[in-house]
DRENKOLNU-781978 format. One record per residue (C-alpha): x, y, z; residue number from 1. Coordinates in nm, 3 decimals. Layout:
<atoms>
{c1=X; c2=Y; c3=Z; romi=NUM}
...
</atoms>
This chain:
<atoms>
{c1=-0.754; c2=2.180; c3=-0.897; romi=1}
{c1=-0.934; c2=1.848; c3=-0.891; romi=2}
{c1=-1.147; c2=1.780; c3=-0.577; romi=3}
{c1=-1.054; c2=1.531; c3=-0.331; romi=4}
{c1=-1.366; c2=1.331; c3=-0.372; romi=5}
{c1=-1.318; c2=1.308; c3=-0.738; romi=6}
{c1=-0.960; c2=1.177; c3=-0.700; romi=7}
{c1=-1.066; c2=0.951; c3=-0.433; romi=8}
{c1=-1.315; c2=0.796; c3=-0.663; romi=9}
{c1=-1.052; c2=0.772; c3=-0.945; romi=10}
{c1=-0.810; c2=0.604; c3=-0.718; romi=11}
{c1=-1.070; c2=0.391; c3=-0.573; romi=12}
{c1=-1.184; c2=0.265; c3=-0.934; romi=13}
{c1=-0.824; c2=0.203; c3=-1.031; romi=14}
{c1=-0.713; c2=0.017; c3=-0.726; romi=15}
{c1=-1.047; c2=-0.182; c3=-0.732; romi=16}
{c1=-0.982; c2=-0.287; c3=-1.088; romi=17}
{c1=-0.637; c2=-0.354; c3=-1.030; romi=18}
{c1=-0.703; c2=-0.594; c3=-0.721; romi=19}
{c1=-0.972; c2=-0.778; c3=-0.898; romi=20}
{c1=-0.762; c2=-0.847; c3=-1.212; romi=21}
{c1=-0.477; c2=-0.953; c3=-0.981; romi=22}
{c1=-0.681; c2=-1.200; c3=-0.814; romi=23}
{c1=-0.819; c2=-1.345; c3=-1.144; romi=24}
{c1=-0.475; c2=-1.377; c3=-1.278; romi=25}
{c1=-0.336; c2=-1.539; c3=-0.965; romi=26}
{c1=-0.609; c2=-1.796; c3=-0.987; romi=27}
{c1=-0.516; c2=-1.867; c3=-1.360; romi=28}
{c1=-0.133; c2=-1.892; c3=-1.261; romi=29}
{c1=-0.199; c2=-2.120; c3=-0.971; romi=30}
{c1=-0.427; c2=-2.371; c3=-1.177; romi=31}
{c1=-0.216; c2=-2.379; c3=-1.472; romi=32}
{c1=0.145; c2=-2.386; c3=-1.312; romi=33}
{c1=0.049; c2=-2.569; c3=-0.994; romi=34}
{c1=0.169; c2=-2.501; c3=-0.644; romi=35}
{c1=0.553; c2=-2.516; c3=-0.739; romi=36}
{c1=0.489; c2=-2.258; c3=-1.020; romi=37}
{c1=0.277; c2=-2.039; c3=-0.810; romi=38}
{c1=0.527; c2=-2.058; c3=-0.524; romi=39}
{c1=0.820; c2=-1.932; c3=-0.744; romi=40}
{c1=0.610; c2=-1.658; c3=-0.896; romi=41}
{c1=0.497; c2=-1.550; c3=-0.535; romi=42}
{c1=0.860; c2=-1.561; c3=-0.437; romi=43}
{c1=0.953; c2=-1.313; c3=-0.710; romi=44}
{c1=0.673; c2=-1.074; c3=-0.621; romi=45}
{c1=0.761; c2=-1.087; c3=-0.250; romi=46}
{c1=1.130; c2=-1.011; c3=-0.314; romi=47}
{c1=1.036; c2=-0.717; c3=-0.531; romi=48}
{c1=0.800; c2=-0.585; c3=-0.266; romi=49}
{c1=1.095; c2=-0.566; c3=-0.027; romi=50}
{c1=1.268; c2=-0.344; c3=-0.282; romi=51}
{c1=0.952; c2=-0.118; c3=-0.348; romi=52}
{c1=0.899; c2=-0.090; c3=0.013; romi=53}
{c1=1.252; c2=0.060; c3=0.069; romi=54}
{c1=1.189; c2=0.261; c3=-0.253; romi=55}
{c1=0.919; c2=0.447; c3=-0.070; romi=56}
{c1=1.197; c2=0.634; c3=0.094; romi=57}
{c1=1.309; c2=0.782; c3=-0.231; romi=58}
{c1=0.930; c2=0.896; c3=-0.284; romi=59}
{c1=0.897; c2=1.034; c3=0.055; romi=60}
{c1=1.226; c2=1.219; c3=0.028; romi=61}
{c1=1.111; c2=1.422; c3=-0.263; romi=62}
{c1=0.788; c2=1.482; c3=-0.092; romi=63}
{c1=0.959; c2=1.603; c3=0.226; romi=64}
{c1=1.210; c2=1.827; c3=0.064; romi=65}
{c1=0.986; c2=1.994; c3=-0.192; romi=66}
{c1=0.664; c2=2.003; c3=0.028; romi=67}
{c1=0.808; c2=2.062; c3=0.369; romi=68}
{c1=1.153; c2=2.230; c3=0.311; romi=69}
{c1=1.054; c2=2.412; c3=-0.016; romi=70}
{c1=1.344; c2=2.301; c3=-0.216; romi=71}
{c1=1.339; c2=2.307; c3=-0.599; romi=72}
{c1=1.171; c2=2.011; c3=-0.759; romi=73}
{c1=1.438; c2=1.981; c3=-1.008; romi=74}
{c1=1.724; c2=1.940; c3=-0.778; romi=75}
{c1=1.528; c2=1.697; c3=-0.543; romi=76}
{c1=1.425; c2=1.479; c3=-0.830; romi=77}
{c1=1.763; c2=1.497; c3=-0.966; romi=78}
{c1=1.892; c2=1.367; c3=-0.639; romi=79}
{c1=1.644; c2=1.087; c3=-0.622; romi=80}
{c1=1.750; c2=0.983; c3=-0.953; romi=81}
{c1=2.112; c2=0.963; c3=-0.834; romi=82}
{c1=2.030; c2=0.775; c3=-0.536; romi=83}
{c1=1.813; c2=0.531; c3=-0.723; romi=84}
{c1=2.132; c2=0.466; c3=-0.949; romi=85}
{c1=2.350; c2=0.412; c3=-0.632; romi=86}
{c1=2.109; c2=0.191; c3=-0.459; romi=87}
{c1=1.886; c2=0.015; c3=-0.693; romi=88}
{c1=2.109; c2=-0.067; c3=-0.994; romi=89}
{c1=2.394; c2=-0.252; c3=-0.789; romi=90}
{c1=2.109; c2=-0.444; c3=-0.602; romi=91}
{c1=1.970; c2=-0.549; c3=-0.942; romi=92}
{c1=2.313; c2=-0.649; c3=-1.060; romi=93}
{c1=2.360; c2=-0.855; c3=-0.737; romi=94}
{c1=2.036; c2=-1.057; c3=-0.772; romi=95}
{c1=2.138; c2=-1.130; c3=-1.140; romi=96}
{c1=2.459; c2=-1.270; c3=-1.003; romi=97}
{c1=2.288; c2=-1.495; c3=-0.734; romi=98}
{c1=2.029; c2=-1.602; c3=-1.009; romi=99}
{c1=2.321; c2=-1.724; c3=-1.225; romi=100}
{c1=2.539; c2=-1.884; c3=-0.951; romi=101}
{c1=2.230; c2=-2.044; c3=-0.776; romi=102}
{c1=1.973; c2=-2.201; c3=-1.026; romi=103}
{c1=1.731; c2=-2.241; c3=-0.739; romi=104}
{c1=1.682; c2=-1.870; c3=-0.732; romi=105}
{c1=1.677; c2=-1.822; c3=-1.098; romi=106}
{c1=1.358; c2=-1.614; c3=-1.074; romi=107}
{c1=1.565; c2=-1.336; c3=-0.894; romi=108}
{c1=1.691; c2=-1.255; c3=-1.272; romi=109}
{c1=1.352; c2=-1.132; c3=-1.341; romi=110}
{c1=1.336; c2=-0.936; c3=-1.021; romi=111}
{c1=1.667; c2=-0.783; c3=-1.117; romi=112}
{c1=1.496; c2=-0.658; c3=-1.435; romi=113}
{c1=1.202; c2=-0.527; c3=-1.272; romi=114}
{c1=1.339; c2=-0.338; c3=-0.971; romi=115}
{c1=1.485; c2=-0.029; c3=-1.115; romi=116}
{c1=1.171; c2=0.033; c3=-1.327; romi=117}
{c1=0.943; c2=-0.040; c3=-1.029; romi=118}
{c1=1.133; c2=0.201; c3=-0.813; romi=119}
{c1=1.150; c2=0.474; c3=-1.084; romi=120}
{c1=0.779; c2=0.475; c3=-1.097; romi=121}
{c1=0.763; c2=0.545; c3=-0.719; romi=122}
{c1=1.019; c2=0.842; c3=-0.771; romi=123}
{c1=0.816; c2=0.984; c3=-1.066; romi=124}
{c1=0.490; c2=0.933; c3=-0.861; romi=125}
{c1=0.622; c2=1.171; c3=-0.604; romi=126}
{c1=0.616; c2=1.452; c3=-0.873; romi=127}
{c1=0.276; c2=1.369; c3=-0.988; romi=128}
{c1=0.156; c2=1.392; c3=-0.620; romi=129}
{c1=0.306; c2=1.751; c3=-0.582; romi=130}
{c1=0.100; c2=1.851; c3=-0.889; romi=131}
{c1=-0.192; c2=1.647; c3=-0.788; romi=132}
{c1=-0.178; c2=1.459; c3=-1.091; romi=133}
{c1=-0.342; c2=1.149; c3=-0.951; romi=134}
{c1=-0.476; c2=1.013; c3=-1.283; romi=135}
{c1=-0.124; c2=0.945; c3=-1.389; romi=136}
{c1=-0.028; c2=0.752; c3=-1.074; romi=137}
{c1=-0.342; c2=0.552; c3=-1.101; romi=138}
{c1=-0.269; c2=0.456; c3=-1.474; romi=139}
{c1=0.097; c2=0.391; c3=-1.399; romi=140}
{c1=-0.016; c2=0.148; c3=-1.128; romi=141}
{c1=-0.273; c2=-0.033; c3=-1.355; romi=142}
{c1=-0.008; c2=-0.109; c3=-1.627; romi=143}
{c1=0.168; c2=-0.390; c3=-1.448; romi=144}
{c1=-0.155; c2=-0.555; c3=-1.326; romi=145}
{c1=-0.357; c2=-0.512; c3=-1.631; romi=146}
{c1=-0.081; c2=-0.584; c3=-1.874; romi=147}
{c1=0.012; c2=-0.907; c3=-1.689; romi=148}
{c1=-0.342; c2=-1.012; c3=-1.699; romi=149}
{c1=-0.391; c2=-0.936; c3=-2.075; romi=150}
{c1=-0.078; c2=-1.127; c3=-2.173; romi=151}
{c1=-0.021; c2=-1.383; c3=-1.909; romi=152}
{c1=-0.381; c2=-1.545; c3=-1.924; romi=153}
{c1=-0.357; c2=-1.600; c3=-2.289; romi=154}
{c1=0.009; c2=-1.706; c3=-2.278; romi=155}
{c1=-0.086; c2=-1.984; c3=-2.019; romi=156}
{c1=-0.425; c2=-2.089; c3=-2.172; romi=157}
{c1=-0.374; c2=-2.062; c3=-2.537; romi=158}
{c1=-0.004; c2=-2.073; c3=-2.604; romi=159}
{c1=0.070; c2=-2.299; c3=-2.323; romi=160}
{c1=0.367; c2=-2.091; c3=-2.183; romi=161}
{c1=0.539; c2=-2.180; c3=-1.870; romi=162}
{c1=0.685; c2=-2.016; c3=-1.565; romi=163}
{c1=0.956; c2=-1.818; c3=-1.763; romi=164}
{c1=0.694; c2=-1.657; c3=-1.988; romi=165}
{c1=0.501; c2=-1.554; c3=-1.684; romi=166}
{c1=0.813; c2=-1.399; c3=-1.517; romi=167}
{c1=0.922; c2=-1.236; c3=-1.839; romi=168}
{c1=0.581; c2=-1.072; c3=-1.894; romi=169}
{c1=0.567; c2=-0.955; c3=-1.528; romi=170}
{c1=0.905; c2=-0.794; c3=-1.531; romi=171}
{c1=0.834; c2=-0.621; c3=-1.878; romi=172}
{c1=0.522; c2=-0.465; c3=-1.750; romi=173}
{c1=0.708; c2=-0.261; c3=-1.494; romi=174}
{c1=0.939; c2=-0.145; c3=-1.774; romi=175}
{c1=0.630; c2=-0.030; c3=-1.956; romi=176}
{c1=0.493; c2=0.160; c3=-1.665; romi=177}
{c1=0.828; c2=0.333; c3=-1.627; romi=178}
{c1=0.816; c2=0.437; c3=-1.995; romi=179}
{c1=0.452; c2=0.581; c3=-1.943; romi=180}
{c1=0.568; c2=0.769; c3=-1.636; romi=181}
{c1=0.868; c2=0.918; c3=-1.822; romi=182}
{c1=0.636; c2=1.040; c3=-2.099; romi=183}
{c1=0.398; c2=1.194; c3=-1.857; romi=184}
{c1=0.675; c2=1.346; c3=-1.652; romi=185}
{c1=0.781; c2=1.559; c3=-1.951; romi=186}
{c1=0.497; c2=1.781; c3=-1.867; romi=187}
{c1=0.676; c2=1.892; c3=-1.536; romi=188}
{c1=1.051; c2=1.827; c3=-1.595; romi=189}
{c1=1.298; c2=1.629; c3=-1.795; romi=190}
{c1=1.256; c2=1.263; c3=-1.673; romi=191}
{c1=1.625; c2=1.184; c3=-1.707; romi=192}
{c1=1.755; c2=1.452; c3=-1.487; romi=193}
{c1=2.056; c2=1.410; c3=-1.226; romi=194}
{c1=2.106; c2=1.769; c3=-1.127; romi=195}
{c1=2.213; c2=1.787; c3=-0.738; romi=196}
{c1=2.486; c2=1.864; c3=-0.503; romi=197}
{c1=2.683; c2=1.689; c3=-0.218; romi=198}
{c1=2.487; c2=1.855; c3=0.055; romi=199}
{c1=2.141; c2=1.763; c3=-0.088; romi=200}
{c1=2.246; c2=1.403; c3=-0.158; romi=201}
{c1=2.379; c2=1.352; c3=0.194; romi=202}
{c1=2.067; c2=1.520; c3=0.344; romi=203}
{c1=1.789; c2=1.388; c3=0.127; romi=204}
{c1=1.963; c2=1.033; c3=0.102; romi=205}
{c1=1.974; c2=1.010; c3=0.480; romi=206}
{c1=1.596; c2=1.092; c3=0.512; romi=207}
{c1=1.515; c2=0.860; c3=0.234; romi=208}
{c1=1.711; c2=0.564; c3=0.404; romi=209}
{c1=1.526; c2=0.616; c3=0.748; romi=210}
{c1=1.181; c2=0.652; c3=0.569; romi=211}
{c1=1.261; c2=0.354; c3=0.331; romi=212}
{c1=1.343; c2=0.148; c3=0.641; romi=213}
{c1=1.042; c2=0.242; c3=0.814; romi=214}
{c1=0.841; c2=0.130; c3=0.510; romi=215}
{c1=1.029; c2=-0.201; c3=0.484; romi=216}
{c1=0.988; c2=-0.264; c3=0.868; romi=217}
{c1=0.614; c2=-0.172; c3=0.849; romi=218}
{c1=0.581; c2=-0.440; c3=0.556; romi=219}
{c1=0.754; c2=-0.708; c3=0.779; romi=220}
{c1=0.517; c2=-0.603; c3=1.045; romi=221}
{c1=0.244; c2=-0.695; c3=0.835; romi=222}
{c1=0.406; c2=-1.051; c3=0.738; romi=223}
{c1=0.618; c2=-1.136; c3=1.033; romi=224}
{c1=0.331; c2=-1.351; c3=1.190; romi=225}
{c1=0.288; c2=-1.531; c3=0.845; romi=226}
{c1=0.667; c2=-1.629; c3=0.863; romi=227}
{c1=0.633; c2=-1.755; c3=1.223; romi=228}
{c1=0.331; c2=-1.968; c3=1.133; romi=229}
{c1=0.501; c2=-2.107; c3=0.831; romi=230}
{c1=0.786; c2=-2.219; c3=1.058; romi=231}
{c1=0.601; c2=-2.357; c3=1.347; romi=232}
{c1=0.272; c2=-2.494; c3=1.194; romi=233}
{c1=0.193; c2=-2.724; c3=0.895; romi=234}
{c1=0.117; c2=-2.623; c3=0.543; romi=235}
{c1=-0.256; c2=-2.662; c3=0.585; romi=236}
{c1=-0.280; c2=-2.430; c3=0.872; romi=237}
{c1=-0.041; c2=-2.184; c3=0.703; romi=238}
{c1=-0.280; c2=-2.174; c3=0.391; romi=239}
{c1=-0.586; c2=-2.104; c3=0.626; romi=240}
{c1=-0.399; c2=-1.832; c3=0.808; romi=241}
{c1=-0.281; c2=-1.658; c3=0.473; romi=242}
{c1=-0.640; c2=-1.669; c3=0.314; romi=243}
{c1=-0.765; c2=-1.505; c3=0.651; romi=244}
{c1=-0.508; c2=-1.233; c3=0.640; romi=245}
{c1=-0.570; c2=-1.160; c3=0.282; romi=246}
{c1=-0.941; c2=-1.174; c3=0.319; romi=247}
{c1=-0.932; c2=-0.936; c3=0.617; romi=248}
{c1=-0.684; c2=-0.679; c3=0.451; romi=249}
{c1=-0.916; c2=-0.643; c3=0.161; romi=250}
{c1=-1.117; c2=-0.403; c3=0.372; romi=251}
{c1=-0.820; c2=-0.155; c3=0.341; romi=252}
{c1=-0.859; c2=-0.130; c3=-0.031; romi=253}
{c1=-1.183; c2=0.091; c3=0.037; romi=254}
{c1=-1.008; c2=0.351; c3=0.240; romi=255}
{c1=-0.657; c2=0.362; c3=0.079; romi=256}
{c1=-0.786; c2=0.573; c3=-0.222; romi=257}
{c1=-0.876; c2=0.844; c3=0.033; romi=258}
{c1=-0.530; c2=0.854; c3=0.170; romi=259}
{c1=-0.355; c2=0.806; c3=-0.166; romi=260}
{c1=-0.533; c2=1.109; c3=-0.307; romi=261}
{c1=-0.445; c2=1.360; c3=-0.035; romi=262}
{c1=-0.063; c2=1.263; c3=-0.006; romi=263}
{c1=0.039; c2=1.553; c3=-0.243; romi=264}
{c1=-0.209; c2=1.803; c3=-0.078; romi=265}
{c1=-0.045; c2=1.718; c3=0.274; romi=266}
{c1=0.299; c2=1.746; c3=0.156; romi=267}
{c1=0.248; c2=2.088; c3=-0.005; romi=268}
{c1=-0.001; c2=2.242; c3=0.226; romi=269}
{c1=0.092; c2=2.477; c3=0.520; romi=270}
{c1=0.118; c2=2.304; c3=0.841; romi=271}
{c1=-0.191; c2=2.428; c3=0.978; romi=272}
{c1=-0.390; c2=2.304; c3=0.666; romi=273}
{c1=-0.188; c2=1.977; c3=0.653; romi=274}
{c1=-0.295; c2=1.905; c3=1.023; romi=275}
{c1=-0.670; c2=1.977; c3=0.949; romi=276}
{c1=-0.643; c2=1.740; c3=0.627; romi=277}
{c1=-0.469; c2=1.468; c3=0.821; romi=278}
{c1=-0.727; c2=1.486; c3=1.101; romi=279}
{c1=-1.006; c2=1.461; c3=0.842; romi=280}
{c1=-0.860; c2=1.168; c3=0.645; romi=281}
{c1=-0.776; c2=0.983; c3=0.972; romi=282}
{c1=-1.134; c2=1.001; c3=1.123; romi=283}
{c1=-1.307; c2=0.919; c3=0.800; romi=284}
{c1=-1.078; c2=0.627; c3=0.736; romi=285}
{c1=-1.154; c2=0.480; c3=1.096; romi=286}
{c1=-1.524; c2=0.538; c3=1.048; romi=287}
{c1=-1.507; c2=0.355; c3=0.698; romi=288}
{c1=-1.322; c2=0.061; c3=0.843; romi=289}
{c1=-1.538; c2=0.041; c3=1.156; romi=290}
{c1=-1.852; c2=0.005; c3=0.949; romi=291}
{c1=-1.690; c2=-0.253; c3=0.719; romi=292}
{c1=-1.555; c2=-0.432; c3=1.027; romi=293}
{c1=-1.903; c2=-0.482; c3=1.150; romi=294}
{c1=-2.026; c2=-0.627; c3=0.810; romi=295}
{c1=-1.717; c2=-0.855; c3=0.782; romi=296}
{c1=-1.760; c2=-0.978; c3=1.131; romi=297}
{c1=-2.103; c2=-1.080; c3=1.058; romi=298}
{c1=-2.047; c2=-1.241; c3=0.702; romi=299}
{c1=-1.676; c2=-1.371; c3=0.708; romi=300}
{c1=-1.758; c2=-1.746; c3=0.822; romi=301}
{c1=-2.032; c2=-1.777; c3=0.569; romi=302}
{c1=-1.859; c2=-1.584; c3=0.287; romi=303}
{c1=-1.519; c2=-1.791; c3=0.308; romi=304}
{c1=-1.689; c2=-2.119; c3=0.314; romi=305}
{c1=-1.915; c2=-2.031; c3=0.038; romi=306}
{c1=-1.617; c2=-1.883; c3=-0.193; romi=307}
{c1=-1.326; c2=-2.116; c3=-0.094; romi=308}
{c1=-1.516; c2=-2.416; c3=0.050; romi=309}
{c1=-1.555; c2=-2.601; c3=0.364; romi=310}
{c1=-1.174; c2=-2.691; c3=0.386; romi=311}
{c1=-1.109; c2=-2.318; c3=0.468; romi=312}
{c1=-1.400; c2=-2.256; c3=0.709; romi=313}
{c1=-1.170; c2=-2.205; c3=0.998; romi=314}
{c1=-1.039; c2=-1.889; c3=0.804; romi=315}
{c1=-1.369; c2=-1.714; c3=0.855; romi=316}
{c1=-1.325; c2=-1.731; c3=1.253; romi=317}
{c1=-0.965; c2=-1.617; c3=1.226; romi=318}
{c1=-1.072; c2=-1.309; c3=1.035; romi=319}
{c1=-1.283; c2=-1.203; c3=1.333; romi=320}
{c1=-0.978; c2=-1.229; c3=1.557; romi=321}
{c1=-0.796; c2=-1.001; c3=1.314; romi=322}
{c1=-1.071; c2=-0.753; c3=1.272; romi=323}
{c1=-1.004; c2=-0.528; c3=1.568; romi=324}
{c1=-0.642; c2=-0.471; c3=1.481; romi=325}
{c1=-0.722; c2=-0.432; c3=1.112; romi=326}
{c1=-0.966; c2=-0.165; c3=1.186; romi=327}
{c1=-0.733; c2=0.064; c3=1.392; romi=328}
{c1=-0.428; c2=-0.006; c3=1.188; romi=329}
{c1=-0.590; c2=0.155; c3=0.881; romi=330}
{c1=-0.520; c2=0.495; c3=1.065; romi=331}
{c1=-0.147; c2=0.423; c3=1.073; romi=332}
{c1=-0.108; c2=0.524; c3=0.711; romi=333}
{c1=-0.235; c2=0.887; c3=0.732; romi=334}
{c1=-0.088; c2=0.952; c3=1.073; romi=335}
{c1=0.259; c2=0.801; c3=0.988; romi=336}
{c1=0.261; c2=1.005; c3=0.657; romi=337}
{c1=0.201; c2=1.327; c3=0.835; romi=338}
{c1=0.472; c2=1.253; c3=1.098; romi=339}
{c1=0.712; c2=1.147; c3=0.825; romi=340}
{c1=0.663; c2=1.417; c3=0.561; romi=341}
{c1=0.547; c2=1.725; c3=0.749; romi=342}
{c1=0.715; c2=1.661; c3=1.075; romi=343}
{c1=1.031; c2=1.499; c3=0.941; romi=344}
{c1=1.019; c2=1.221; c3=1.200; romi=345}
{c1=1.088; c2=0.900; c3=1.022; romi=346}
{c1=1.309; c2=0.762; c3=1.292; romi=347}
{c1=1.013; c2=0.782; c3=1.531; romi=348}
{c1=0.801; c2=0.585; c3=1.305; romi=349}
{c1=1.084; c2=0.327; c3=1.227; romi=350}
{c1=1.102; c2=0.275; c3=1.608; romi=351}
{c1=0.737; c2=0.198; c3=1.646; romi=352}
{c1=0.730; c2=-0.040; c3=1.333; romi=353}
{c1=1.040; c2=-0.214; c3=1.473; romi=354}
{c1=0.919; c2=-0.273; c3=1.812; romi=355}
{c1=0.588; c2=-0.398; c3=1.661; romi=356}
{c1=0.767; c2=-0.650; c3=1.465; romi=357}
{c1=0.966; c2=-0.784; c3=1.776; romi=358}
{c1=0.627; c2=-0.775; c3=1.968; romi=359}
{c1=0.430; c2=-0.961; c3=1.716; romi=360}
{c1=0.693; c2=-1.225; c3=1.672; romi=361}
{c1=0.729; c2=-1.286; c3=2.033; romi=362}
{c1=0.360; c2=-1.306; c3=2.093; romi=363}
{c1=0.300; c2=-1.547; c3=1.816; romi=364}
{c1=0.574; c2=-1.772; c3=1.934; romi=365}
{c1=0.425; c2=-1.763; c3=2.282; romi=366}
{c1=0.058; c2=-1.826; c3=2.199; romi=367}
{c1=0.063; c2=-2.036; c3=1.894; romi=368}
{c1=0.133; c2=-2.347; c3=2.091; romi=369}
{c1=-0.190; c2=-2.280; c3=2.302; romi=370}
{c1=-0.415; c2=-2.116; c3=2.052; romi=371}
{c1=-0.272; c2=-2.262; c3=1.725; romi=372}
{c1=-0.344; c2=-2.031; c3=1.445; romi=373}
{c1=-0.563; c2=-1.801; c3=1.663; romi=374}
{c1=-0.252; c2=-1.717; c3=1.855; romi=375}
{c1=-0.102; c2=-1.571; c3=1.562; romi=376}
{c1=-0.418; c2=-1.364; c3=1.484; romi=377}
{c1=-0.428; c2=-1.247; c3=1.852; romi=378}
{c1=-0.070; c2=-1.146; c3=1.826; romi=379}
{c1=-0.125; c2=-0.950; c3=1.520; romi=380}
{c1=-0.436; c2=-0.770; c3=1.675; romi=381}
{c1=-0.249; c2=-0.687; c3=1.981; romi=382}
{c1=0.055; c2=-0.536; c3=1.809; romi=383}
{c1=-0.157; c2=-0.349; c3=1.562; romi=384}
{c1=-0.341; c2=-0.181; c3=1.842; romi=385}
{c1=-0.030; c2=-0.111; c3=2.034; romi=386}
{c1=0.136; c2=0.055; c3=1.725; romi=387}
{c1=-0.179; c2=0.254; c3=1.648; romi=388}
{c1=-0.188; c2=0.403; c3=2.003; romi=389}
{c1=0.173; c2=0.498; c3=1.988; romi=390}
{c1=0.123; c2=0.670; c3=1.656; romi=391}
{c1=-0.172; c2=0.846; c3=1.773; romi=392}
{c1=-0.002; c2=0.966; c3=2.093; romi=393}
{c1=0.304; c2=1.089; c3=1.877; romi=394}
{c1=0.071; c2=1.265; c3=1.622; romi=395}
{c1=-0.121; c2=1.439; c3=1.916; romi=396}
{c1=0.208; c2=1.544; c3=2.072; romi=397}
{c1=0.342; c2=1.708; c3=1.775; romi=398}
{c1=0.030; c2=1.879; c3=1.649; romi=399}
{c1=-0.142; c2=1.956; c3=1.979; romi=400}
{c1=-0.461; c2=1.805; c3=1.841; romi=401}
{c1=-0.695; c2=1.610; c3=2.085; romi=402}
{c1=-0.746; c2=1.251; c3=2.024; romi=403}
{c1=-1.115; c2=1.300; c3=1.961; romi=404}
{c1=-1.039; c2=1.550; c3=1.658; romi=405}
{c1=-0.881; c2=1.279; c3=1.448; romi=406}
{c1=-1.050; c2=0.958; c3=1.573; romi=407}
{c1=-1.429; c2=1.070; c3=1.570; romi=408}
{c1=-1.643; c2=1.206; c3=1.299; romi=409}
{c1=-1.701; c2=1.574; c3=1.343; romi=410}
{c1=-2.007; c2=1.791; c3=1.251; romi=411}
{c1=-1.822; c2=1.913; c3=0.931; romi=412}
{c1=-1.804; c2=1.553; c3=0.818; romi=413}
{c1=-2.179; c2=1.494; c3=0.854; romi=414}
{c1=-2.245; c2=1.817; c3=0.667; romi=415}
{c1=-2.012; c2=1.705; c3=0.396; romi=416}
{c1=-2.189; c2=1.344; c3=0.372; romi=417}
{c1=-2.515; c2=1.535; c3=0.338; romi=418}
{c1=-2.400; c2=1.727; c3=0.056; romi=419}
{c1=-2.264; c2=1.441; c3=-0.117; romi=420}
{c1=-2.604; c2=1.251; c3=-0.082; romi=421}
{c1=-2.779; c2=1.561; c3=-0.201; romi=422}
{c1=-2.564; c2=1.567; c3=-0.528; romi=423}
{c1=-2.635; c2=1.195; c3=-0.579; romi=424}
{c1=-3.006; c2=1.185; c3=-0.471; romi=425}
{c1=-3.150; c2=1.552; c3=-0.518; romi=426}
{c1=-3.467; c2=1.608; c3=-0.300; romi=427}
{c1=-3.794; c2=1.518; c3=-0.473; romi=428}
{c1=-4.008; c2=1.809; c3=-0.560; romi=429}
{c1=-4.377; c2=1.811; c3=-0.399; romi=430}
{c1=-4.641; c2=1.685; c3=-0.644; romi=431}
{c1=-4.832; c2=2.002; c3=-0.577; romi=432}
{c1=-4.547; c2=2.221; c3=-0.715; romi=433}
{c1=-4.518; c2=1.996; c3=-1.029; romi=434}
{c1=-4.899; c2=2.027; c3=-1.071; romi=435}
{c1=-4.885; c2=2.413; c3=-1.035; romi=436}
{c1=-4.616; c2=2.443; c3=-1.311; romi=437}
{c1=-4.812; c2=2.231; c3=-1.551; romi=438}
</atoms>
């Protein structure tokens, strides 16, 4: 079985490459199509994200039924395929109708084409997780971003294509990722499989709905402050705040590969082993994000002004207000994943996320008149901290683990770090020993 470190490095390389390429592509699209074209493209991506966030429920349903309840993968996968057809295909059809009836929302036609394929990749990834086939999930995730970059940049700069070309390429790349996932899935089971029964559809479907709504509300929790700022403040201030949020959230790209690489192991491990692994992942994520937070706090004002210009100088200060919440909220992913998959408590996580959305919106509205954009940053930090505390308390309650065991680095972590350093930097041999050998 591949090591966690190796899989984490592979995932980190893939996600980092994807992130950099996405930034470059976004710059080209923005400069070529202008604000209006960039806005439509971003709108399409946001709508698709809403569906893929809910699609996480199908993925989590497979991991829970197979990893926690020990159900056969063929039937669980077949059930997810039926649910995908029942939920996503009608949704895609509805969006296509809206795009035709309301020309202003014509971009939804391309979202309708992309949704079934994007969600199917999520379903297939759950099987790859169960078999610790992280390499396939990384490649499937790279296809949309790298494919879009390789085709979109020439289409805009050389062939002078427009917004339609950009959206068509974007939707086609999700279809390409789905085809790749289907080919790889043949190693484990037939990719077009619908074997199931009514009881499993009802049980797995309800679990998937709860976890899907949890992911969706969690996404809204990350963006509700942006919506409030867009309503209450001017476009310039919104641009400053969005840049600050995007810059701060970049720090999560460092720790996410570790979380991603251990999902399959936690889902299939015994409860005792899953708790130990979740403890280790959570405390290491917090350690990494804490160190990154110190660096970003020191450099953010200078770095933002250097890269984006003096017009965005205020974004650097806003990042500092966001940092405490961003550092702590990074632990929400491993804690929430364990509670959802191994303890089967998606409703509890949904309640935490829902309360966070309402709390963040309320604090933002209350403080934004007094603190301007810093009020939104304060609201985000307060709600992130509260959500993390609630999730940690819930995790400690169900596992019986002391807070210190999953929040602070343990002796075994330092031993692991030392071994890693010894592999990378082997100790030098004394000159006397070298002379004796010669």
